[in-house]
N, C-alpha and C positions, 0 to 999 in steps of 0.2 A: 353525648354533652361532658364536657368538661365543667367543674366543679366551679371554675370561674363564669363562663358562662351563663352555671344553671344561676347565681348570684346576682350575673348582670342582668340576666332575663326577670330575674323576683325582682330588683328593682325597677327596672320598668314598669310591668306590671302595678307595682303596689305604686308608682307615682301616676300612673293613669287613673288608679283607683280613686286617687286620694281627690282628682278633679271633680269627680260625680259628688252631688248635693246629697247629705244622709237622708234626706227621706227619701230619693228619688233610690236609693239603693236598700233600704228600708221595704219599696214597694217593691221593687222589682224581685227581693228576697221571699217577698209573703207569696209571689207571680205564679214565684216558679215555684215552692211545696207546694200551693195549693193547687197548681194543673202539671204535675209534674206526669202524674199518669196519661191525662187528654194529652200532653205534648211527646212523652214515649209512642204511646197508642197512633199517631198519626204519623212521627218520624217510621215506627217499623213497617206501618200499613201502606207507605208512600212508598220503602225500601223491596219491600218485596211485590210491587208491581213493576220493579225492575227484573226483568229475565238476567243480568248480569247478576245479580244484589241476589237469585236464588240459590247458586251457588254457593253463597258464605249464610245466608239465613233459610231458617226452615220455619214455622207457624209456630214447633214446637218448640224449639228453642228460642224465640221470643216471649212465649210465654212464659216458659221455666225459668230463663238467670234473666236474657237479654235486655230485657222493660225493669225490672228490678234492677238495674248494672247504670242503665240509663237515669232511670229515674236518681238515684243516689248521685249520679256526677253532675243532673243539673241542681240538685240538691244543693252540694258542695260546692260549684260553680261559686251560684250567687250568693252565698252565705259567707264570703270570707270579706270581712273587715279589713278598711288600711295600715292596721296594726296587728296584723294574723302573721301566721308561718307563710311567707310566699314559696319560699324555698320547696317545702313539703308540694303544696298546688305545682308548682314545676314538675317536681318529681311524678307527680299523679297523672299527669297530662303524658309526661316520659313513658311510664308503664304502660299507658294505653298505648300508644305508640309503638311501642314494642312489640304489644299484641298484634296491628295490626298488622304488623310487615308480617311476624314470625306465621300469620293463617293468611300471607299474600292475598291481603286486603285490599282491592285497586285504594289509590289517594283518591282518583275519582268520588269514588264512593263515598268517603269521608267527606271531601268538601263537598258532595249533595246535598247529601246528609245535612252537614252544619249549616246550609243553607236555609234547607226544611225547616229546619227548628225554626231560625231566625225571621221565617216567614211565618211561620202559625205562632209563634211569641207578641213578634207586631202586632199580628191581630188579635191579642186576646188583651195589649192594652190598647188599642185603637178601643173597643166595645167599652172600656174601664169610663162607667158615666163619672166618678168620682175626680177623675183626671184630669185638672186644664191643658190644653193645645199642646203647652208649653213645655208643660211636664212629661207627657207623652212622645215627646218628641227628644227631652232627656231621656225618659225608659228604654226607648228604642235605641240611643245611643250607646247607653250602656249595656244590653244587652248585646249589642253587634260588637263591640269591644271584647267583651269578655269571652264572647266563643269565637272572633277570629284569634285575641291572643293566644286561647287555650289550643287552637288547631293550628296555630303556628308553632307550640311545644312540638303537637304531636306530632307533626312533620318532620320536626326537626330529628326526632329523635326516629321516624317512620326511617326518615333515609338513611339515618349512621346502620341502623339495624340491619335494613335492607342490603346495604352495602359488607355490610359484613358476611352477612347469609349467601349473600353473590359468591364470594371469594369464599366461604366455606362449603360449595356447592358445587364450583367448579372442582377446588379442589379435588373434592368426595369423586368426582369426576372422574377425573387423572386419575387419582387411586383406585379408582374400580372396584371397590372392595369382595377382593379375591387377594386369599392368605399368601400365592403363589401364583403364577399365572402358568405353569410347567402345570404343578400340580391341579390346581380347579380346572383345568382345560384337560385333563386326564380324569379326574371327576364327573366332574359334568359328560364326557361320552361316555363313561361305563352307566351313570343315574339312564339316557337317554334312552340307552340297547339295553339296559331291564326293565323299563319299560315298555319297548317292544316285544323282548323275550314274554314277559307276562300277558300282556295282551293275546301271543299267540298259544300261551299254555291255556290262555280263558276261552276261547277260538277252538280249540282242541279235544279241551273239554263240556264243549255241549253248552257254552253260556251266552250265545248269540244272542240268545232271547231275555239276558239277562243284561244293568248295565255294567255297559265293558268300562274299563278304565279310561279315564281320559289322559291326555299328554298336556292338559293346563294343570289337572291337579297331583301332575307325578310331580315325583320329586324333582326333575328338570323343570319341569312350566313352576316351580316354586322359588327355583333358584330363578332363572329368567325373570320373572314375573316382578322381582323384587329385589333383583339384583344383578343380573346380566342385561336386563334394559334400560337401565341407570348405567351400570357402568359403559356401555357403549353406544352411548345416547346418538342421535345424529347420524349414525350408519347405518348404508342402505345393509346391509346383511341385518341389522335388526328388525327391520322391516320385512325384511325376506321369512324372517324365524317365527315373526309374532305371526305372521298371515297365512305361513304353512303348518302355526299348530291350532289356530282357528279352523281352516281347511279341515283337519284330519279328527276333530271333535265334530265339527258341524256336518260335514258332508262325508266322509269317509266310513266313518264308524256307525253311520246311522243305516250303509247301505249293507254293510255286512245282516243286520239283519230280514233287511230286504231279497239278497241274491241268493240265487240254488245254490246249489253243491258246486255247480259248473262254472258260474259266474262270479263264486269266488275267491275264486284262485286267480284271478285279474282285480281283483278288490286287496287282495296279500301285494300282488305285484305296487300298486300305486302306492299302497301304506311304506311298501320300501323306498319306493322312490321319493318318496315326501319326507319319511324319517335318514334319507341320506340325502338329501337337500340341506335339513336342519344340521347336520353334522359338516355337512362342507362349509355348511355358512360361519356353525360356530368355530371351527379352524382358522378362515380368515379373519374373523373379530380378534381370535387370541393374538394373531401374527400381526396387526396393528397395534395390540396393547401392549406400551410400555411400564413392566410394573412399578409401582413410584409404594416408597414404605413411609413419606411423610405422613405422620397421623395416627401411625398405628404406634399401639403401648409398646415399648423394648424390648419389655420382661417377656411377656406373653403373647407374643403377633396379634390380639386382638383388637377390639378396633380402640380407640382413643377418648376419651370423652369430647373432643374439638367436634367430633362425627355427629354425636347423637342430634342436635337440630336438627339437621342437612337431613339423614334419615327419619326423625321424628315425622318431620313436615314432610318428604318423601310418601309415608306411609300413612298419613290422615289422610291426605289427598288423595290414596289408593280407596282406601276403605271407604269415604265419600262416595267415590265415582262408583267404586263395584258394591257398596254394599256389606261390606263383608267386615269381621273385626280384628284386630289385634289385640294382644295383651302384653303387660311388663312383668318379668319375673323379676325382682333385686332380689338377690343372694347373697349374705355377708356371713364368711366362714369362722365359725364360732371359739373364741378364744385363742384367735392366729397370734395375739400379742404374746400369748406363752412360747410361742416357739419360736419365735427371734429370741427373746427372752434365755430360753432354756440351750435351746440350741442353735442360737446364731442367726443371722440375717442371711446368711449362704443357705443356710436351712429352708429359711423363709421362702426364697425367693427360687429354691428349687422344689417348695409346696404348690406354690402360686403357676406355677408354670406347668404340673403337672393336672392341677386342678383347671387349669385353660385348656391340654390337651382335651380332660375329661367332659367339660362344654361340649366340643366340639364334638365330640363322638357320640354325644344324646342329642343334640339339636340335628335341627331339619337346613337343608341344604338351602333353604330364603328366608330362615330365619337369621337375627345380626345376636350377635355376642360385644358385649363392651365390659375392658377392664376400668373403674369409674374412679380406680385410684385405692391403693392397702389392698385390702385384703376384699373389698367391695366390688359386685359385677352386676350386671343388667344384661337379663337376657328380653330381647323381642320378637315374641313369640307370633308370626304372621297366620294371617287365614284361621283363625280358632274360634270357637263359643268358650265359655266358661267352663265345661266339661272336660274339653279336652287339653284346656291351659293347664288345669289341676291337677291332670292326667299326667302332662308333660313333667311338670312340678313334682310329682310323687316321683315319678320315675326317678329324675335329677337326685331327687334327696333322700332315695333308695339306694341308688349308683354311689352317692358320696361316701355313705357307709360301710358300702362293701371295700372303699377304697383302701388300697394301704400305702400312705403316702412315703417314696423312699426319700431318704433322707441323704445326706453324704454319711461317709463313712460306716455306711449297714444301716444306721440307726432305720424303721419305719413305725409308722404311726396312722392312726386312725380320725377320722376328724367327721364335724358335723356340719349342716350350715341353717342359719337361720334364712326366712325365706316371706318374701311378700307378694303381691299376687294385685295387679291390678286390669280389668277386663277396659277396651278405651270406648268411650259411652257417645262418639261422635259429636262431644263438643272440636269445632273447629280450632282451637289451641289445644296442643297437646299440654298443656302447663298442669291442667287438673290432674291429667292422668299421673303421670310424673309425683304430685304432690300424694296422693290416694297409695300410689303403690311405694313411697317411703313412708308415709303414716302406716301403712301393711308392716313391712320390713320394723319399724320399731316395736310394734304390738308382738311381732315375732320374737324380738330378742328381749323384750320383757315378757314375756310369757312362759320363760323357759326356755328357750333358746332351742332348737333340734325341731323348728315344727314349720308350718304353712299357715300365712295368716291372709285370709282374700279379704278386700275393701272393695265393694262396692259402690 
């Protein structure tokens, strides 16, 4: 919302509040504060009975944070006086609306929740013996107007935020999350064939009775699940690849442990056929893909900040759907300003380009690398636990320390980096994880640099 719209809406809210008698406002304020826990419990108990709401809510999340947040919102909503700062109150509703859009919470659930809150609060008012009927009616009107106005502000912000998100997602889908179509095609063909060759080696060395390498957990599988499937969304070949990968892992690989030596050859032939089907489908996908470079950082060719909300939103949905975790690794090159000051910005650009290549080489096919600005980078590590994420972070840190950064005119530099690491905690909104990784990076920089700080 523009500043003009915010001030106009704040003025409208203030005018509506001035029409409510002071003793009614005082009663509703006291009732909201004394019954906020009851109202929040009723609200979430009702929503958790809705199957659609269970995608966004869980009993643990309600107990840990959501109930407290709703109680705080109720207190603030009904504690406002006519002379208070309504711009700040409108801004609070805007922030709530932005969060709802960010986590893809359907608007009908928000409206349903508002209706439930009003109904339960009305019952509390009706049960109050000290109020006259006319005062009960005035209190209910005040409650209804306050919640309705707040929801209107949320909805406006929700619509604007959701529209921005939709445009970014469509742009990102076209952009396809590939550095270069031809290079990515060759890289993923090689990754798929590497998995097949590795599987053949495992079979040849008698690992049939052990856990065979699955295609879904391979480098190719990580790339496809976290990038390829989204880049080529809604194309029939994408579904073919997904179905074929599931068929290989769930049906073909288990048959190796069941087949005798004579039948294993038939299973191998089927495996080869399925792999070739994936290769063919992938080639068709890339042939349909037009490379679009909008949104990529022009210097490093990494993803720009523009696509961070889209990628994070997708990974949150994937994590909650599959029960896996991702981690955010924030990286800041130490004392980078000295490079620009002592050697010039051309040298600084050369360092950043080389550093981007280093990150690409150290990260896995399914990971995402962003340049957030200046010398600050962010890596999204997919399908990891805290130990795996720390191991990757340490590997990157050690590789940076060994790297000779080549500057124009033959100069070489050794650099270090400060890193912050945070594991996604299951919250439907990704911003708490972003705040934790920012805090971890801040601690690393202020604890001496050239270190990794984990924020739990």
